[in-house]
C-alpha atoms as one frame of an Amber mdcrd trajectory, in Angstrom:
protein
   0.013   0.112  -0.003   1.462   3.331  -0.692   2.223   5.800   1.596  -0.138
   9.249   1.355   1.975  12.707   1.658   0.480  16.173   2.264  -0.140  17.893
  -0.288  -1.521  21.682  -0.465  -3.476  23.500  -3.118  -2.481  26.988  -3.739
  -3.638  30.060  -5.908  -1.736  32.961  -8.004  -2.420  36.251  -8.304  -3.575
  35.603 -11.617  -6.049  33.245 -10.408  -4.302  30.319 -11.384  -4.239  27.322
  -8.988  -1.769  24.688  -8.624  -0.952  21.668  -6.380   2.613  21.128  -4.354
   3.499  18.908  -2.335   5.302  18.325   0.919   7.910  16.632   1.914   6.811
  15.891   5.519   3.968  16.474   7.453   3.552  19.599   9.281   1.748  20.660
  12.998  -0.361  23.549  11.891  -3.406  24.280   9.284  -1.418  25.784   6.400
  -4.360  27.185   4.819  -3.923  30.697   4.806  -0.464  30.716   4.560   1.720
  32.677   2.295   4.092  29.723   0.412   7.142  30.355  -1.668   6.997  27.562
  -4.545   8.718  26.920  -7.911   6.734  27.718 -10.901   6.085  24.795 -13.343
   6.604  27.403 -16.302   9.722  28.936 -15.745  13.006  29.086 -13.223  11.891
  31.652 -11.281   9.916  31.056  -8.281   6.191  32.702  -6.995   4.269  33.740
  -3.732   1.206  31.884  -3.346  -1.578  31.156  -1.209  -2.996  28.061   0.403
  -6.370  27.470   0.063  -6.870  23.515   0.777  -4.470  20.909   2.468  -5.353
  17.384   1.362  -3.495  13.850   1.587  -2.359  11.941  -1.922   0.069   9.388
  -3.494   3.435  11.500  -4.335   4.557  12.149  -7.608   7.477  13.160  -9.119
   5.943  15.185 -11.655   4.014  17.652  -8.572   6.503  20.165  -7.458   7.918
  20.867  -4.144   6.820  23.929  -1.798  10.104  26.073  -1.318   9.120  27.128
   2.505   6.613  28.816   4.572   8.225  32.430   5.185   6.228  33.434   7.669
   5.274  32.262  11.193   1.468  33.275  11.198  -1.338  32.677   8.076  -1.223
  36.096   6.031  -4.810  36.001   5.429  -7.794  34.930   7.918  -8.742  31.616
   6.405 -12.334  32.130   7.052 -11.556  34.960   4.741 -11.310  32.056   1.504
 -14.802  30.336   2.551 -16.612  34.336   2.413 -14.561  34.952  -0.846 -15.441
  31.851  -2.548 -19.465  32.397  -1.631 -18.930  35.330  -4.156 -16.591  34.894
  -7.032 -19.703  34.233  -9.238 -21.059  37.403  -8.628 -18.319  39.085  -8.819
 -16.837  37.100 -11.971 -13.579  37.062  -9.986 -10.858  33.868  -8.893  -9.892
  33.052  -5.568  -6.746  34.171  -6.919  -7.201  37.349  -7.777  -9.535  38.383
  -5.187  -7.113  36.834  -2.174  -3.752  39.139  -3.420  -6.050  41.967  -3.914
  -7.430  41.935  -0.536  -3.818  41.103   1.467  -1.030  44.082   1.289   1.139
  44.025  -2.043   4.501  43.758   0.191   3.070  39.884   0.686   3.711  39.447
  -3.184   7.535  38.323  -2.898   9.238  37.344  -5.920  12.290  35.002  -6.784
  15.145  36.823  -9.071  18.365  35.301 -10.278  21.660  37.284  -9.813  24.938
  37.151 -11.117  28.019  37.364  -8.908  31.730  37.406  -9.755  34.160  34.181
  -8.179  37.048  35.457  -9.486  37.089  39.093  -8.297  40.573  40.049 -10.537
  40.983  37.895 -13.800  43.599  38.170 -15.670  44.845  37.374 -19.578  40.666
  38.253 -20.118  39.127  40.099 -23.294  38.805  43.720 -22.317  35.077  43.151
 -23.281  34.768  40.064 -20.761  36.700  42.415 -18.018  33.843  44.537 -18.188
  31.675  42.441 -17.145  33.842  41.778 -13.717  33.936  45.541 -13.210  30.356
  45.796 -13.213  29.685  43.098 -10.753  32.816  44.516  -8.841  31.067  47.851
  -8.386  27.513  46.257  -7.748  28.079  43.259  -5.981  25.493  41.031  -7.865
  23.470  42.058 -10.821  19.982  40.717 -12.152  20.736  38.152 -14.595  18.867
  39.446 -16.867  19.377  42.532 -17.313  23.534  41.596 -17.875  22.149  39.488
 -20.592  20.431  42.598 -22.188  23.686  44.186 -21.937  26.434  41.374 -22.482
  26.334  38.361 -24.700  24.341  35.532 -23.121  27.180  33.185 -24.894  29.831
  34.595 -23.173  28.078  34.610 -19.855  27.220  30.690 -19.738  31.063  30.469
 -20.951  32.223  32.484 -17.662  29.658  30.115 -15.634  30.667  26.960 -16.901
  34.586  27.958 -15.831  33.406  29.448 -12.897  34.482  32.577 -13.374  30.950
  33.709 -12.393  28.556  32.038 -10.081  24.269  32.411 -10.648  22.320  32.746
  -7.861  18.477  32.644  -6.881  17.048  34.545  -4.511  13.806  35.815  -3.021
  13.227  39.330  -2.831  11.678  40.678  -0.135   9.836  44.064  -0.151  11.427
  47.248   1.342  11.510  47.983   4.970  12.173  51.753   4.125   9.268  53.781
   1.673   9.357  57.660   1.727   6.083  59.744   1.020   5.782  62.773  -1.189
   3.873  65.697  -0.017   3.406  69.221  -1.229   6.052  71.748  -0.067   3.088
  74.485  -0.361  -1.116  74.473  -0.803  -0.371  78.512  -2.087  -1.503  78.074
  -5.453  -0.508  81.460  -6.698   2.804  80.262  -5.329   3.133  77.076  -7.440
   2.132  79.032 -10.680   5.017  81.640  -9.743   7.445  79.057  -9.574   6.580
  77.040 -12.634   5.866  80.311 -14.716   8.972  79.422 -17.231   8.155  75.358
 -17.381   6.877  74.789 -20.413   3.141  73.802 -21.325   3.297  70.090 -20.499
   5.450  70.199 -17.846   3.329  72.810 -16.284   0.235  70.569 -16.860   2.096
  67.689 -15.181   2.686  70.164 -12.280  -0.948  71.304 -11.944  -2.212  67.379
 -11.795   0.482  66.254  -9.187  -0.946  69.615  -6.449  -4.476  68.545  -7.995
  -3.743  64.843  -6.569  -2.601  65.562  -3.652  -5.966  67.991  -2.833  -8.275
  65.097  -3.840  -6.727  62.191  -2.123  -5.809  64.262   0.676  -2.627  62.298
   2.331   0.848  61.821   0.893   1.854  59.748  -1.740   4.379  57.125  -2.968
   6.455  57.608  -5.797   5.397  54.921  -7.382   1.804  55.260  -6.597   2.231
  58.908  -8.537   4.004  57.138 -11.616   0.738  54.873 -11.865  -1.294  57.648
 -12.466   0.773  58.809 -15.184   3.007  61.515 -13.404   6.770  61.271 -14.904
   9.954  60.798 -12.871  11.264  64.471 -14.467   8.373  65.772 -13.283   8.781
  64.762  -9.776  12.260  65.870  -9.320  11.153  69.412 -10.951   9.245  69.841
  -8.416  11.690  68.867  -5.659  13.877  71.390  -7.612  11.540  74.417  -7.338
  10.337  73.347  -3.312   6.834  72.306  -4.584   7.469  68.729  -2.911   9.306
  67.624   0.001   9.739  63.847   0.856   8.380  62.836   4.181   8.105  59.771
   6.475   4.790  59.648   7.685   3.055  57.114  10.027   0.092  57.221  13.292
   0.869  58.297  16.135   3.183  55.679  18.020   2.120  54.476  21.417   5.347
  52.846  23.299   3.597  51.401  26.308   3.997  47.999  27.667   1.742  45.365
  26.178  -1.199  45.439  28.659  -2.255  41.863  29.667  -5.390  42.814  30.734
  -8.154  46.055  30.295  -7.441  49.222  32.516 -10.864  49.018  33.266 -11.340
  52.885  32.580 -14.460  52.515  30.454 -17.336  50.058  32.015 -17.615  47.253
  29.529 -20.167  46.789  27.106 -21.191  43.507  26.460 -23.099  44.154  22.751
 -26.264  42.658  21.018 -25.368  40.430  18.398 -26.571  42.558  15.422 -26.030
  46.699  16.863 -26.802  49.779  14.862 -25.452  53.230  16.260 -27.833  55.694
  14.194 -26.594  59.472  14.163 -24.575  58.961  17.293 -21.929  61.834  17.682
 -18.300  61.039  16.856 -17.190  61.300  20.166 -20.176  59.149  21.813 -19.110
  56.666  19.320 -15.459  56.275  20.060 -16.711  56.152  23.768 -19.059  53.503
  22.987 -15.932  51.490  20.557 -14.089  51.986  23.966 -16.836  50.004  26.430
 -16.927  47.759  23.828 -12.829  47.094  23.656 -13.190  46.634  27.317 -15.515
  43.783  27.175 -13.817  42.071  23.866 -10.470  41.874  25.449 -11.874  41.110
  28.856 -13.071  37.756  26.802  -9.435  37.285  25.781 -10.868  37.897  21.868
 -10.047  40.342  18.856 -12.243  43.223  18.019 -12.132  44.641  14.241 -12.789
  48.059  13.825 -12.917  49.118   9.821 -13.098  52.609   9.491 -13.559  54.551
   5.825 -10.985  57.202   6.137  -7.496  57.686   7.302  -8.605  61.362   9.080
 -11.301  58.782  10.937  -8.282  56.567  11.919  -6.456  59.302  13.802  -9.176
  60.277  15.519  -9.866  56.358  16.908  -6.363  55.301  16.855  -4.830  57.867
  19.641  -8.041  57.255  22.286  -7.764  53.245  21.502  -4.049  52.882  22.160
  -4.317  55.435  24.985  -7.019  53.211  27.321  -5.308  49.615  25.504  -1.601
  50.291  25.162  -0.127  48.259  22.649  -3.295  45.916  22.047  -4.485  48.346
  19.521  -3.312  47.578  16.529  -3.324  49.907  13.305  -2.657  49.051   9.934
  -2.693  52.020   7.101  -1.464  52.707   4.227   0.563  55.568   5.313   2.985
  53.497   7.636   6.381  52.869   7.253   6.570  49.177   5.141   8.144  47.792
   8.629   5.461  48.749  10.390   2.596  47.662   7.653   4.505  44.194   8.301
   4.678  44.184  12.003   1.356  44.862  12.603  -0.259  43.009   9.880   1.041
  40.017  11.739   1.029  41.178  15.269  -3.020  41.117  14.739  -2.227  36.641
  14.724  -0.645  37.005  17.556  -2.324  34.858  20.504  -3.801  37.483  22.931
  -6.740  39.753  22.812  -6.572  43.072  20.627  -8.329  45.858  18.792  -7.306
  45.707  15.169  -7.891  49.413  13.631  -8.202  49.514   9.407  -9.488  50.445
   6.938 -11.961  48.630   4.576  -9.663  46.682   1.891  -7.713  44.815   5.202
 -10.787  43.542   6.640  -9.228  39.796   6.228  -6.487  40.384   8.268  -5.244
  37.023  10.017  -6.837  37.974  13.993  -6.850  34.347  15.892 -10.194  35.380
  17.801 -12.495  38.015  16.322 -15.658  38.462  18.631 -16.366  41.569  17.606
 -16.683  43.687  13.893 -17.306  46.906  14.011 -18.228  48.977  10.979 -17.635
  52.752  10.926 -20.038  54.496   8.825 -22.222  51.744   6.892 -22.968  54.232
   3.596 -19.748  55.542   3.169 -18.591  54.875  -0.687 -15.136  53.494   0.551
 -16.855  50.017   1.106 -16.945  49.903  -2.004 -13.898  48.684  -4.339 -13.282
  51.024  -7.407 -11.034  48.162  -9.037 -11.286  44.694  -9.700 -12.896  42.786
  -8.837 -15.269  45.529  -6.832 -15.904  43.817  -3.901 -18.636  45.462  -1.622
 -16.674  44.984   1.439 -19.534  46.170   3.868 -21.236  42.889   2.498 -17.900
  40.785   3.033 -17.433  42.095   6.413 -20.951  41.448   7.321 -20.678  37.923
   5.932 -17.141  37.205   7.898 -18.966  38.208  11.243 -21.804  35.602  10.518
 -19.074  32.555   9.134 -16.736  33.414  12.605 -19.728  34.255  15.210 -18.679
  37.692  15.964 -21.102  40.448  17.270 -21.990  43.208  13.810 -21.657  46.544
  15.089 -22.417  49.274  12.587 -22.739  53.030  12.852 -24.904  54.988  10.650
 -25.589  58.634   9.504 -27.739  57.845   8.384 -28.751  54.513   7.388 -27.735
  53.781   3.880 -31.001  52.402   1.493 -29.823  48.869   2.111 -29.118  49.453
   5.851 -32.624  50.330   6.414 -34.032  47.295   4.436 -32.323  45.022   7.112
 -32.612  47.625  10.044 -35.358  45.192  11.639 -32.401  42.327  12.215 -30.571
  44.870  14.218 -30.808  46.429  17.820 -30.720  50.611  16.756 -29.323  52.799
  19.193 -30.014  55.966  17.822 -29.459  59.957  18.244 -32.047  62.367  16.929
 -30.988  65.996  16.196 -34.081  68.210  16.278 -33.155  71.862  15.198 -34.933
  74.893  14.389 -35.523  74.034  10.622 -35.842  76.957   8.026 -36.314  76.679
   4.656 -34.951  78.849   2.193 -36.105  79.140  -1.455 -34.667  80.752  -4.406
 -31.991  80.761  -6.668 -30.115  83.057  -4.413 -29.578  83.004  -0.827 -28.076
  85.609  -0.362 -30.785  88.666  -2.213 -33.626  89.224   0.136 -31.557  89.238
   3.260 -33.406  86.607   5.206 -30.329  84.169   4.982 -28.347  87.530   6.342
 -29.987  88.039   9.311 -29.655  84.781  10.760 -26.256  84.773  10.475 -25.475
  87.710  12.167 -26.868  86.084  15.382 -23.950  85.383  17.872 -22.253  81.826
  17.875 -20.876  79.844  15.911 -21.856  79.382  12.240 -20.746  76.454  10.056
 -21.864  77.134   5.999 -21.907  74.684   3.297 -21.788  74.087  -0.211 -20.994
  71.204  -2.105 -18.949  72.502  -5.101 -15.462  73.748  -4.803 -13.864  76.711
  -6.158 -15.364  79.948  -6.906 -17.788  79.708  -9.012 -18.139  78.159 -12.986
 -17.554  80.655 -15.981 -20.009  81.991 -18.334 -19.777  83.393 -21.810 -22.458
  85.930 -22.386 -21.409  86.193 -26.566 -21.414  82.591 -26.802 -24.423  81.679
 -24.274 -22.341  78.777 -22.846 -20.700  77.845 -19.174 -16.585  76.713 -19.900
 -16.579  73.602 -20.152 -13.030  71.149 -19.489 -11.241  70.501 -22.875 -11.331
  66.691 -21.845 -14.470  66.294 -20.277 -18.219  67.079 -20.854 -18.004  69.098
 -17.523 -18.320  72.313 -16.437 -15.079  74.340 -15.414 -14.760  75.398 -12.178
 -12.894  79.179 -11.232 -10.812  79.531  -8.326  -9.694  82.708  -8.572  -6.199
  83.078 -10.996  -6.854  79.649 -13.103 -10.121  77.101 -14.215  -9.950  73.746
 -12.914 -12.045  70.504 -14.392 -13.414  68.775 -10.705 -13.319  65.171 -12.371
  -9.921  65.104 -14.197  -7.833  67.929 -12.894  -7.654  69.930 -15.622  -6.054
  73.284 -14.873  -5.284  76.480 -16.923  -4.484  79.963 -16.330  -6.599  81.538
 -18.955 -10.687  82.558 -17.913 -11.308  83.946 -21.613 -14.060  81.917 -23.491
 -12.285  79.197 -26.098 -14.818  79.622 -28.393 -14.789  83.485 -29.278 -12.145
  84.840 -26.934 -13.868  87.030 -25.318 -13.953  87.647 -21.367 -16.066  85.553
 -19.160 -17.930  86.285 -15.907 -18.859  84.079 -12.631 -22.085  82.165 -12.811
 -23.325  79.801  -9.562 -21.617  79.938  -6.588 -18.869  77.854  -5.234 -17.763
  77.545  -1.528 -15.005  80.486  -2.313 -17.843  82.612  -3.373 -19.987  81.653
  -0.291 -17.060  82.152   1.562 -16.251  85.855   0.024 -19.646  87.279   0.260
 -20.763  86.399   3.718 -17.236  87.864   5.347 -18.136  90.818   2.804 -21.344
  91.381   4.638 -20.594  90.087   8.672 -16.748  90.538   8.776 -16.764  89.688
  12.690 -18.597  87.086  12.591 -17.539  83.306  13.598 -17.650  81.242  10.868
 -16.688  77.714   9.345 -16.426  76.648   5.577 -16.564  73.878   4.217 -18.010
  71.563   1.364 -18.800  68.109   3.078 -19.942  68.433   7.146 -16.961  67.894
   9.421 -16.872  64.665  11.022 -17.150  66.191  14.917 -18.122  69.552  16.320
 -20.683  71.295  16.942 -22.312  74.466  15.631 -25.625  77.359  16.669 -26.417
  77.102  13.449 -25.632  75.049  10.337 -26.708  76.670   6.506 -26.453  74.326
   3.548 -26.605  76.439   0.962 -26.256  75.690  -2.879 -26.941  72.066  -2.277
 -29.311  71.071  -5.251 -25.579  70.482  -7.566 -25.883  66.923  -5.557 -29.133
  66.537  -7.224 -27.759  67.261 -10.828 -25.531  64.100 -10.792 -27.262  61.674
 -13.480 -27.430  58.805 -11.381 -29.799  56.421  -9.272 -28.222  56.947  -6.141
 -28.074  60.324  -6.279 -31.512  61.222  -3.940 -29.588  59.004  -0.666 -26.250
  61.155  -1.806 -28.383  63.666  -1.045 -30.098  62.986   2.172 -26.900  61.468
   3.395 -25.540  65.312   2.928 -28.183  66.682   5.005 -28.331  64.643   7.426
 -24.775  64.662   8.068 -25.030  68.852   8.023 -27.968  68.828  10.619 -25.899
  66.290  13.025 -23.620  69.030  13.361 -26.254  71.429  14.658 -26.405  72.218
  18.678 -29.668  70.999  20.698 -32.010  74.033  19.892 -29.952  75.202  17.350
 -30.815  76.209  13.677 -30.302  74.795  10.699 -31.083  76.690   6.945 -31.560
  74.821   4.171 -31.244  76.497   0.552 -33.008  74.502  -1.971 -35.081  75.141
  -5.172 -35.968  71.468  -4.689 -38.580  71.682  -1.703 -40.879  69.141  -2.808
 -37.527  66.291  -3.350 -38.523  63.247  -0.927 -35.102  64.405   0.954 -35.701
  67.588   1.525 -39.666  66.864   2.988 -38.210  64.225   5.021 -35.988  66.305
   6.625 -38.072  69.081   7.227 -40.427  66.605   8.564 -38.065  65.287  10.856
 -39.668  61.761   9.871 -36.922  59.763   7.914 -39.163  56.793   6.905 -40.653
  59.342   4.272 -37.476  59.258   2.503 -36.600  55.798   2.815 -40.052  54.528
   1.392 -40.181  56.818  -1.362 -36.383  55.900  -2.350 -37.315  52.494  -2.144
 -40.698  52.867  -4.325 -38.767  54.962  -6.707 -35.742  51.687  -7.216 -38.309
  49.264  -7.155 -39.982  50.691 -10.211 -36.718  51.439 -12.047 -35.102  47.822
 -10.999 -32.354  49.365  -9.375 -30.572  47.975  -6.453 -31.475  46.800  -3.874
 -34.120  45.160  -6.454 -32.079  43.766  -8.391 -28.397  42.570  -9.463 -27.074
  45.284 -11.661 -23.858  44.614 -13.866 -22.116  48.010 -15.366 -20.448  47.444
 -18.786 -18.527  50.720 -19.189 -16.719  50.765 -22.618 -14.189  53.535 -23.298
 -12.835  54.457 -26.303 -10.258  56.760 -27.576 -12.576  58.106 -30.366 -16.528
  58.866 -30.894 -17.278  54.848 -32.281 -20.846  54.027 -30.972 -21.079  51.073
 -34.119 -18.539  49.242 -31.758 -20.538  50.004 -28.651 -23.402  48.639 -30.518
 -21.391  45.188 -31.619 -20.477  44.818 -28.126 -24.337  45.048 -27.020 -25.517
  43.207 -29.422 -23.184  40.425 -28.619 -23.807  40.347 -24.789 -27.382  40.428
 -25.449 -27.867  37.230 -27.798 -25.829  35.688 -25.656 -27.977  36.295 -22.843
 -31.163  35.824 -24.665 -32.379  32.672 -23.043 -31.715  34.313 -19.648 -34.052
  36.604 -17.317 -31.299  39.347 -17.672 -32.337  42.778 -19.330 -29.763  44.452
 -21.038 -29.904  48.337 -21.927 -27.709  50.350 -23.771 -26.825  54.170 -23.578
 -24.346  57.015 -24.056 -22.722  57.438 -20.368 -24.515  60.409 -18.271 -21.142
  62.608 -19.502 -20.047  60.902 -22.449 -16.230  62.279 -22.819 -13.945  62.108
 -19.831 -10.494  62.294 -19.024 -10.491  62.389 -23.493 -12.387  59.622 -23.445
 -15.461  58.873 -24.968 -17.590  56.422 -23.046 -20.796  54.254 -23.532 -22.616
  52.078 -21.125 -24.691  48.789 -21.071 -26.666  47.988 -17.881 -27.261  44.397
 -17.321 -30.159  44.270 -14.591 -30.728  40.382 -13.126 -33.480  39.023 -10.642
 -32.193  38.466  -6.885 -33.289  35.139  -7.092 -31.560  33.655  -9.819 -30.410
  29.202  -9.835 -26.901  28.697  -9.556 -27.177  26.881 -13.330 -28.384  30.403
 -14.847 -25.810  32.889 -12.256 -23.051  30.492 -13.832 -24.066  30.847 -17.619
 -24.709  34.956 -17.000 -21.095  34.962 -15.311 -19.234  33.010 -17.248 -20.790
  35.952 -20.380 -19.775  39.094 -18.551 -16.343  37.255 -17.946 -15.669  36.237
 -21.651 -16.771  39.859 -22.457 -13.799  41.561 -20.078 -11.356  38.966 -22.143
 -12.855  39.651 -25.414 -13.002  43.372 -25.853  -9.857  45.300 -23.559 -12.165
  48.880 -23.517 -14.506  47.338 -21.660 -14.782  46.973 -17.956 -17.785  44.990
 -16.236 -18.483  46.391 -12.699 -20.718  44.015 -10.308 -23.144  46.034  -8.283
 -21.969  49.440  -9.226 -21.425  52.204  -6.404 -22.449  54.640  -9.424 -23.070
  54.826 -13.081 -21.664  58.390 -13.595
């Protein structure tokens, strides 16, 4: 009888899976572990993740595992089950999914190097001596690079005569990283320093500044290169004092590891499913601390998902102050060595609180007893790149599979959360300010708004649109548009800017006729200028978004209807979310001012009456009528072309419609709401499926949609898109 040996099934980033064998039994469950393996297709090795262990007869044709580089799994083994349940709907593979949800530093690779054995060879031709001079200077050189510079036959000859040797090594990630951040945010100063640069360089510099404004965090060099910024531009910006290199980390805590909670807060054993609705930030953090006391007293782990770095910087110092090194943070802005240390620290066998952004929800926690989802309606819970997972949904499934308590905060609940809110215990806090509706095109004209703002106290003024205004050409009768997009340019004092693609220019004349233009509409800068000119001494805070914390005697939302101009089925929900967040910044008994031309919109009616159910019932009625989520599965096929070519887009549509002819799918074709964007012409196909589908039909539809992705390079298939824009 043949002896059975342990074998492992592993997956790779490209979606492939392979079987490898172990030479001997191991004393741990390897599922979720990272392994280094030789590739069958080449002499190089690669990183893979173990997804299954089984016993089988050994075969020389089955390659061996090289090594396990870690003490702990790199991904929680339960995550693999969650992902398997979602592969079909999200048109992906287990390998692709796993590697998108673990950090990039985990993907090691194998490299072959040439090393000189004889340091100072004698009697060799000068051309060959150049090879040794290069190796002596560098120590070792990647063999593939050396072959491009020198004759491979000579290199093989040197290897045969043992003058050089070829070594294969695993290349680990860097442990030090530098970030770039702007050295100045004064746009006038930026324009002054690049005044003599050529047009293309100016354009790239302004794009870099725009990226920092949009993302609101330091950026790595590689990230900037991936976003289309050239190395010479980065060097130029450093020389001009526009960029500086920094190392960035969240506030460290240098205390000893705490063996038990301090008991600063009385523990809360939360319900199995708990929603914290419209609670102020400080109250949410205090509740989190009390739940943390309970989780750690039970010897378990607490997974805390926070959608923004700004919020991590609010939560983490408070957690570390109470729980010491039991509070572990993982964020993209940490140094690489801190990322690696903290990722594997999450797997240590003691209770801890692991706080991170949604993408890293599958860190290898040993014993998760509770999962907290902060601001569950935030767009960051939807991945914007393949495989486009809804990470909130994965978190819910993960909590269920591991038997953890599930706590969510909402401000206000998303439409999806409202539908399932009966399955949660809800703790809510209602803000009931004095609400005043301001109608009319311009709230500054009749003086009523200014009368309210003259009152004593702190005032928050919100306007969603960035910049000063749009620009209008009276001669042509049009608003100025971005030359790359069908989007109105925002005027910002000395330049105009596209709010979508980041295009910037100093000229404010009409490109059609060359005439001067005038301001049209109100952005936050024009609102600020107007209010300050009328009330110079007031205590005002101006913003395009409601802040995370703070209470104000009055909150004024002006020109918010611009949110409703977005051609998207979620615009009503986004509008309502904005209004509720703004209202919640009002002090008890304070004043909430809303300027709108859409006073009959269900979001406005619901807010003014103080009855949230009015909004949700009307919004659900609208979604059901048009068969949009949450009443259907939706796939967006986004076709982006270099030139306007409706014939090609229709060809893709007709092929898809024919392939889905005998299924329950509805297939609709149109130009994208913003047809031209970033110099691409955009068409879209919507595929709507019933929520309840037999597995066989879903498999057929999934196969067709995946085939479409492969056949047409310009077509992206996005499952359950957050937006159609």
